C-alpha positions in Angstrom: 88.5 143.0 148.9 91.7 143.8 147.2 93.7 146.9 148.2 92.1 148.8 145.3 88.7 148.1 146.7 87.7 145.6 144.0 86.1 142.4 145.2 88.3 139.4 145.0 86.7 136.4 143.3 88.0 133.1 144.5 87.2 130.2 142.3 87.3 126.7 143.7 90.2 124.6 142.4 89.5 122.3 139.6 89.2 118.7 140.7 91.7 116.4 139.0 91.2 112.8 138.2 87.6 113.0 137.0 86.2 110.7 134.4 86.9 113.2 131.6 90.6 113.3 132.5 90.8 109.5 132.6 89.1 109.2 129.2 91.5 111.7 127.6 94.5 109.9 129.2 93.3 106.5 128.0 92.7 108.0 124.5 96.2 109.3 124.3 97.7 106.0 125.5 95.7 104.0 122.9 96.8 106.3 120.2 100.5 105.8 121.1 100.0 102.0 121.2 98.2 102.1 117.8 101.1 104.1 116.2 103.7 101.6 117.6 101.7 98.6 116.3 101.3 100.2 112.9 105.0 100.9 112.6 105.9 97.3 113.6 103.4 95.8 111.1 104.8 97.9 108.3 108.4 97.2 109.1 108.0 93.4 109.4 110.3 91.1 111.1 114.0 91.9 111.3 116.1 89.6 109.1 119.3 88.3 110.5 121.7 88.5 107.5 124.9 86.4 107.8 128.1 86.0 105.9 128.1 82.4 104.6 131.8 82.5 103.4 133.0 80.4 106.3 130.5 77.6 105.5 131.6 77.7 101.8 135.3 77.6 102.9 134.6 74.7 105.3 132.8 72.8 102.6 135.7 73.4 100.1 138.2 72.1 102.6 136.5 68.7 103.1 134.5 68.1 100.0 135.6 65.4 97.5 134.0 67.4 94.8 134.1 70.9 93.3 131.8 73.0 95.6 129.7 75.5 93.7 128.5 78.7 95.3 126.2 81.4 94.2 128.1 84.2 92.5 126.7 87.6 91.5 123.2 87.3 92.8 121.2 90.4 92.0 120.7 92.9 94.8 118.1 92.1 97.4 119.3 88.5 98.0 120.1 88.1 101.7 121.8 85.0 103.1 120.2 84.1 106.5 121.6 80.6 107.3 124.5 78.4 106.3 125.8 75.1 107.5 127.8 72.1 106.4 126.9 68.6 107.6 128.6 65.3 107.2 125.6 62.9 107.3 127.6 59.9 106.2 131.3 58.9 106.2 133.1 60.8 103.5 129.9 62.6 102.4 129.2 66.4 102.6 126.0 68.4 102.5 126.1 72.2 102.3 122.9 74.2 103.0 122.6 78.0 102.5 119.3 79.8 103.0 118.3 83.2 101.6 115.5 85.7 101.8 114.8 86.7 98.2 114.1 90.2 96.9 110.4 89.4 97.0 110.7 88.5 100.7 110.4 84.7 100.2 112.7 81.9 101.3 115.1 80.0 99.0 117.6 77.4 100.0 120.5 75.9 98.2 121.5 72.4 99.2 124.4 70.6 97.5 125.6 67.2 98.5 127.4 64.1 97.3 124.8 61.9 99.1 123.1 59.5 96.7 120.5 61.6 94.8 117.4 59.6 96.0 118.6 59.9 99.6 119.1 63.7 99.3 115.7 64.2 97.6 114.0 62.1 100.3 115.7 64.1 103.1 115.1 67.6 101.6 111.8 67.2 99.8 109.9 64.0 100.6 110.5 60.3 100.4 107.9 59.9 97.6 108.8 63.2 95.8 108.4 62.8 92.0 109.6 65.1 89.3 107.0 67.3 87.7 108.7 68.4 84.6 111.9 70.1 83.3 113.1 73.6 83.8 115.8 75.3 81.8 118.2 77.4 83.9 120.7 79.0 81.5 121.9 76.1 79.3 121.3 73.5 82.1 118.2 71.3 82.5 116.9 70.9 86.0 114.0 68.8 87.2 111.1 70.5 88.9 109.7 68.9 92.1 106.9 69.8 94.5 108.1 69.8 98.1 104.9 68.5 99.7 106.3 68.4 103.2 106.6 72.2 103.3 104.3 73.2 100.5 107.3 74.7 98.7 108.7 73.9 95.3 112.1 72.8 94.2 114.4 72.3 91.2 117.0 69.6 91.2 120.1 68.9 89.1 122.7 66.1 89.4 126.2 66.5 88.0 128.3 63.4 88.5 128.1 62.4 92.2 126.8 65.8 93.3 123.1 66.8 93.5 121.9 70.4 93.8 118.5 71.1 95.3 117.2 74.7 95.1 113.9 74.9 97.0 111.7 77.2 99.1 108.6 79.3 99.2 110.1 81.5 96.5 108.6 81.4 93.0 110.1 79.4 90.2 111.6 82.6 88.7 113.6 83.3 91.9 114.7 79.7 92.3 116.0 79.8 88.8 118.0 83.0 89.6 119.7 81.2 92.5 120.4 78.1 90.5 121.8 80.2 87.6 124.2 82.0 90.0 126.0 78.7 90.9 129.6 78.7 89.8 
């Protein structure tokens, strides 16, 4: 009895760790995991954007031809890879990859390798043109790129061949080709 004379009711302590508590904890944990997975799926993969200017400068320093680079691409074009390669004595190949505004891949390759050799290396040994594409006032040849399931457009000016290829649609490949200056 309490000091006031009222009876004291003692309740047994609630047991912790029962099945109901475990079910609630598991539910909360699964909800958190679900939110994290949802956010990751919506955000996609992070894209590593680079500055290709050193690859362009390096190509200009060693090329025996006028290196053309994309100028004034619309917003949303993000360069993700760039390299120069000297596959044969006195020859140069410049490759720059982009993620397009639509989230696809597009690549510019320009080289003074013989045209057939470059097309075989970049597209397929048996790649055949599939028609002509007008880019500004220039005519490019359209090619399937069966090795990757991509598409490509190709133009040769003198000893230099340009290959613009990737999973991007023809409209985006034309934008990249038109930006070459």
